[in-house]
C-alpha positions as CSV (number, residue, x, y, z in Angstrom):
1,M,-21.0,-8.5,22.2
2,P,-21.3,-9.3,19.4
3,E,-17.7,-9.8,18.4
4,L,-16.1,-11.0,15.2
5,P,-17.4,-14.6,15.2
6,E,-21.0,-13.4,16.0
7,V,-20.9,-10.7,13.2
8,E,-19.3,-13.2,10.8
9,T,-22.1,-15.7,11.6
10,V,-24.8,-13.0,11.0
11,R,-23.1,-12.3,7.6
12,R,-23.0,-16.0,6.6
13,S,-26.6,-16.5,7.7
14,L,-27.7,-13.5,5.5
15,E,-25.5,-14.2,2.5
16,P,-27.8,-16.8,0.9
17,L,-31.0,-14.9,1.7
18,V,-30.5,-11.1,1.0
19,P,-28.2,-10.5,-2.0
20,H,-30.1,-9.7,-5.4
21,K,-33.2,-8.6,-3.6
22,Q,-34.9,-5.4,-4.7
23,I,-35.8,-2.9,-2.1
24,T,-39.4,-1.7,-2.2
25,A,-39.6,0.1,1.2
26,V,-37.2,1.5,3.7
27,E,-38.5,2.4,7.2
28,I,-36.4,4.0,10.0
29,F,-38.4,4.1,13.2
30,K,-35.4,5.5,15.3
31,P,-33.6,8.4,13.5
32,S,-30.7,8.2,16.0
33,L,-29.8,5.0,14.6
34,L,-28.4,6.9,11.5
35,A,-24.8,8.0,12.3
36,L,-24.9,10.6,9.6
37,G,-28.4,11.7,10.1
38,D,-29.2,10.8,6.3
39,E,-32.8,9.5,6.6
40,A,-33.7,10.8,3.2
41,A,-30.8,9.0,1.7
42,F,-32.0,5.7,3.1
43,A,-35.5,6.5,1.8
44,A,-34.0,6.9,-1.6
45,L,-32.9,3.2,-1.7
46,V,-36.3,2.2,-2.9
47,G,-35.8,0.3,-6.2
48,A,-32.1,-0.4,-5.4
49,E,-30.8,-4.0,-5.1
50,I,-28.7,-5.5,-2.3
51,G,-25.3,-6.8,-3.6
52,E,-22.6,-8.7,-1.7
53,I,-22.4,-8.7,2.1
54,N,-18.9,-8.3,3.5
55,R,-17.5,-7.7,7.0
56,R,-14.5,-5.8,8.5
57,G,-13.9,-6.3,12.2
58,K,-17.3,-6.0,13.9
59,Y,-18.8,-4.0,11.0
60,L,-21.3,-5.5,8.3
61,L,-21.0,-3.9,4.8
62,F,-23.8,-4.4,2.4
63,S,-23.2,-3.2,-1.2
64,V,-26.2,-1.5,-2.7
65,Q,-26.6,-1.5,-6.5
66,T,-27.7,2.0,-7.6
67,A,-26.4,4.2,-10.4
68,E,-23.6,5.2,-8.0
69,P,-22.6,2.1,-5.9
70,L,-23.3,2.7,-2.3
71,C,-22.3,0.7,0.9
72,W,-24.7,0.3,3.8
73,V,-22.6,-0.3,7.0
74,V,-24.0,-1.7,10.1
75,H,-22.4,-1.9,13.6
76,L,-24.6,-4.0,15.9
77,R,-22.9,-2.7,19.1
78,M,-24.2,-4.5,22.2
79,T,-27.5,-5.9,21.4
80,G,-28.3,-5.2,17.8
81,K,-29.8,-7.9,15.6
82,L,-30.4,-8.1,11.8
83,L,-33.3,-10.5,11.3
84,Y,-34.4,-11.9,8.1
85,R,-38.2,-12.7,7.7
86,P,-39.5,-14.6,4.8
87,Q,-42.8,-12.7,5.0
88,A,-43.8,-9.4,6.6
89,L,-44.7,-9.8,10.4
90,P,-46.0,-7.3,12.9
91,L,-43.2,-5.1,14.3
92,E,-41.8,-6.0,17.7
93,K,-41.1,-3.7,20.6
94,H,-37.4,-2.9,19.7
95,D,-37.6,-3.0,15.9
96,H,-35.9,0.2,14.9
97,A,-35.6,-0.3,11.0
98,R,-37.0,-2.4,8.3
99,L,-36.2,-3.1,4.7
100,T,-38.9,-4.8,2.6
101,F,-38.1,-6.6,-0.6
102,A,-39.9,-7.2,-3.8
103,D,-40.7,-10.8,-2.9
104,G,-42.5,-9.9,0.3
105,S,-39.5,-10.8,2.7
106,E,-38.0,-8.1,4.9
107,L,-34.8,-7.5,6.9
108,V,-35.5,-6.0,10.3
109,Y,-33.1,-4.3,12.7
110,N,-33.9,-5.0,16.3
111,D,-31.9,-3.4,19.1
112,M,-33.0,-3.5,22.8
113,R,-30.3,-1.1,24.0
114,G,-30.3,1.0,21.0
115,F,-26.6,1.6,20.6
116,G,-26.2,0.2,17.0
117,R,-25.5,2.5,14.1
118,F,-26.1,2.7,10.3
119,W,-24.0,4.5,7.7
120,L,-24.9,4.9,4.0
121,T,-21.8,5.9,2.0
122,Q,-20.3,5.8,-1.4
123,D,-18.7,2.5,-2.0
124,G,-14.9,2.7,-1.8
125,P,-12.2,4.1,0.6
126,E,-13.3,7.8,0.3
127,G,-16.9,7.1,1.2
128,L,-16.1,4.5,4.0
129,A,-13.8,7.1,5.5
130,Q,-17.0,8.6,6.9
131,V,-17.6,5.5,9.1
132,S,-16.3,6.1,12.5
133,G,-13.5,3.7,13.5
134,L,-13.6,1.8,10.2
135,N,-10.5,2.8,8.5
136,S,-8.4,2.7,11.6
137,L,-9.0,-1.0,12.3
138,G,-6.0,-3.3,12.7
139,L,-5.6,-6.6,11.0
140,E,-7.9,-9.4,12.1
141,P,-6.4,-12.6,13.5
142,L,-7.8,-14.5,10.6
143,D,-6.2,-12.3,7.9
144,A,-3.3,-14.0,5.9
145,D,-1.0,-11.1,6.9
146,F,-1.7,-11.5,10.6
147,S,1.5,-12.8,12.3
148,V,3.4,-12.6,15.5
149,E,5.7,-10.1,13.8
150,Y,2.7,-7.9,13.1
151,W,1.5,-8.1,16.6
152,Q,4.9,-7.3,18.0
153,E,5.2,-4.3,15.7
154,K,1.9,-3.0,16.9
155,I,2.6,-3.3,20.6
156,K,6.3,-2.3,20.7
157,R,5.6,1.4,21.4
158,R,3.3,0.5,24.4
159,P,5.7,-1.4,26.8
160,R,3.7,-0.5,30.0
161,A,0.1,-1.1,28.7
162,M,-1.5,-4.3,29.8
163,V,-2.0,-7.0,27.4
164,K,-5.8,-7.2,27.9
165,A,-6.1,-3.7,26.9
166,A,-4.1,-4.2,23.7
167,L,-6.4,-7.2,22.8
168,L,-9.4,-5.0,23.1
169,D,-7.8,-2.2,21.1
170,Q,-9.4,-2.4,17.6
171,T,-6.6,-0.5,16.1
172,V,-4.3,-3.2,17.2
173,V,-6.4,-6.4,16.6
174,A,-9.8,-6.1,14.9
175,G,-12.8,-8.1,16.1
176,L,-11.8,-9.2,19.5
177,G,-13.9,-8.2,22.5
178,N,-14.0,-9.1,26.2
179,I,-15.1,-12.7,25.7
180,Y,-12.5,-13.8,23.3
181,A,-9.7,-11.7,24.9
182,D,-10.1,-13.6,28.1
183,E,-10.2,-16.9,26.2
184,V,-7.2,-16.0,24.2
185,L,-5.2,-15.1,27.3
186,F,-6.1,-18.2,29.2
187,Q,-5.2,-20.5,26.2
188,A,-1.9,-18.6,25.9
189,Q,-1.3,-18.8,29.7
190,V,-0.8,-15.0,30.0
191,H,-2.1,-12.9,32.9
192,P,-4.4,-10.1,31.6
193,E,-2.5,-7.4,33.5
194,R,1.0,-8.4,32.1
195,P,2.7,-5.3,30.6
196,L,3.2,-5.7,26.9
197,G,6.9,-5.1,27.3
198,S,7.3,-8.1,29.6
199,L,5.9,-10.6,27.1
200,T,8.4,-13.2,25.7
201,E,8.8,-14.3,22.2
202,S,7.0,-17.6,23.0
203,E,4.2,-15.9,24.9
204,N,3.7,-13.6,21.8
205,Q,3.7,-16.6,19.6
206,R,1.1,-18.4,21.9
207,L,-1.1,-15.3,21.9
208,T,-1.3,-14.9,18.1
209,Q,-2.0,-18.6,17.6
210,A,-4.7,-18.6,20.3
211,M,-6.3,-15.4,18.7
212,R,-6.7,-17.5,15.4
213,E,-7.7,-20.8,16.9
214,I,-10.3,-19.4,19.2
215,L,-11.9,-17.1,16.7
216,Q,-12.1,-19.8,14.1
217,A,-13.5,-22.3,16.6
218,S,-16.3,-19.9,17.7
219,I,-17.2,-19.2,14.1
220,E,-17.4,-22.9,13.5
221,Q,-19.9,-23.1,16.4
222,R,-21.8,-20.0,15.1
223,G,-20.7,-17.6,18.0
224,T,-21.4,-17.2,21.6
225,T,-25.0,-16.5,22.9
226,F,-25.7,-15.6,26.5
227,R,-28.9,-13.7,26.2
228,D,-29.3,-11.3,23.1
229,Y,-27.1,-12.5,20.2
230,V,-28.8,-14.4,17.4
231,D,-28.0,-14.7,13.7
232,G,-30.0,-13.5,10.8
233,N,-32.3,-16.5,11.1
234,N,-32.9,-15.8,14.7
235,E,-30.8,-18.8,15.8
236,K,-28.5,-18.8,18.8
237,G,-24.9,-19.7,18.7
238,G,-23.1,-22.6,20.6
239,Y,-19.6,-21.5,21.6
240,Q,-20.8,-20.5,25.0
241,E,-20.6,-24.3,25.8
242,S,-16.8,-24.2,24.9
243,L,-15.8,-21.2,27.1
244,R,-13.3,-22.0,29.7
245,V,-12.9,-19.0,31.9
246,F,-15.2,-16.1,30.7
247,Q,-17.9,-15.5,33.4
248,K,-16.8,-18.6,35.4
249,K,-15.7,-16.9,38.6
250,G,-15.5,-19.3,41.4
251,Q,-15.6,-22.4,39.1
252,P,-12.6,-24.8,38.8
253,C,-10.0,-24.1,36.1
254,P,-10.3,-26.8,33.3
255,N,-6.4,-27.2,33.4
256,C,-5.4,-27.2,37.0
257,Q,-8.7,-27.2,38.9
258,G,-7.8,-24.0,40.7
259,E,-10.5,-21.3,41.1
260,I,-11.2,-18.9,38.3
261,Q,-11.0,-15.3,39.5
262,R,-12.4,-12.1,38.3
263,I,-10.7,-8.7,38.3
264,K,-11.2,-5.4,36.5
265,V,-8.7,-4.6,33.6
266,A,-9.1,-1.6,31.3
267,G,-12.4,-1.1,32.8
268,R,-13.8,-4.5,31.9
269,S,-14.4,-7.7,34.0
270,S,-11.6,-10.2,33.3
271,Y,-11.7,-13.9,34.1
272,F,-8.5,-15.9,34.5
273,C,-6.8,-18.6,36.3
274,P,-4.1,-17.1,38.8
275,H,-2.2,-20.5,38.7
276,C,-2.1,-21.0,35.0
277,Q,-1.7,-17.2,34.2
278,V,0.9,-16.0,36.5
279,K,1.3,-12.2,36.6
């Protein structure tokens, strides 16, 4: 957490609020937040203007309008939040960075676990190559080029790997995490421990369709909130009400009324129905 739907919801919530604002102050209260250790470079953003806000996988990309265009990249990791405040407020316990704008509003980065990271690079492929993991991302399920053929091409060299592990591999499919991987597998009726080489054509088709449908549905409901995740306006998501198996151990399957089980797959808790998702 947060995964693609949550990061996209943060982007959409900030898009009408932050672009075209001029930065008047940059404060970094936790230097380890900066992946490249470039505190002076962030301080030099005073006077610059925020441009477009884009997203790639679980990364947020803010264009920064300077003499040499820059890109501020944010990865929220487990508990990071980017919170827009129309006016300055007292700092809270886990506020690790703050950008103040000319109109008195501010954008604050809050992170209870402190695992999030910032990068400030030149805008463009050469600069973004400095961002760990960004250039190795696979296609996103909502990309126009994402297809069952793409999925099969990415997994064909790993016939013994488990399908749950492949769904979590950001170089295969960008944006999926533990929540949506379990929901995808349930909708596709595929057991999380199935070897990739055992998947049939119809199962691969069901998987790719489920990836698209579930991510789109979650975006429409503004993501999943269990505890920490909120958007840029500090508002929770609603997709947790639509989850069918994730964190529902012992509850009845919504399809067959059998009991949802939990196992460990690829080091992660995995929830599934053993009757609907046969190994």
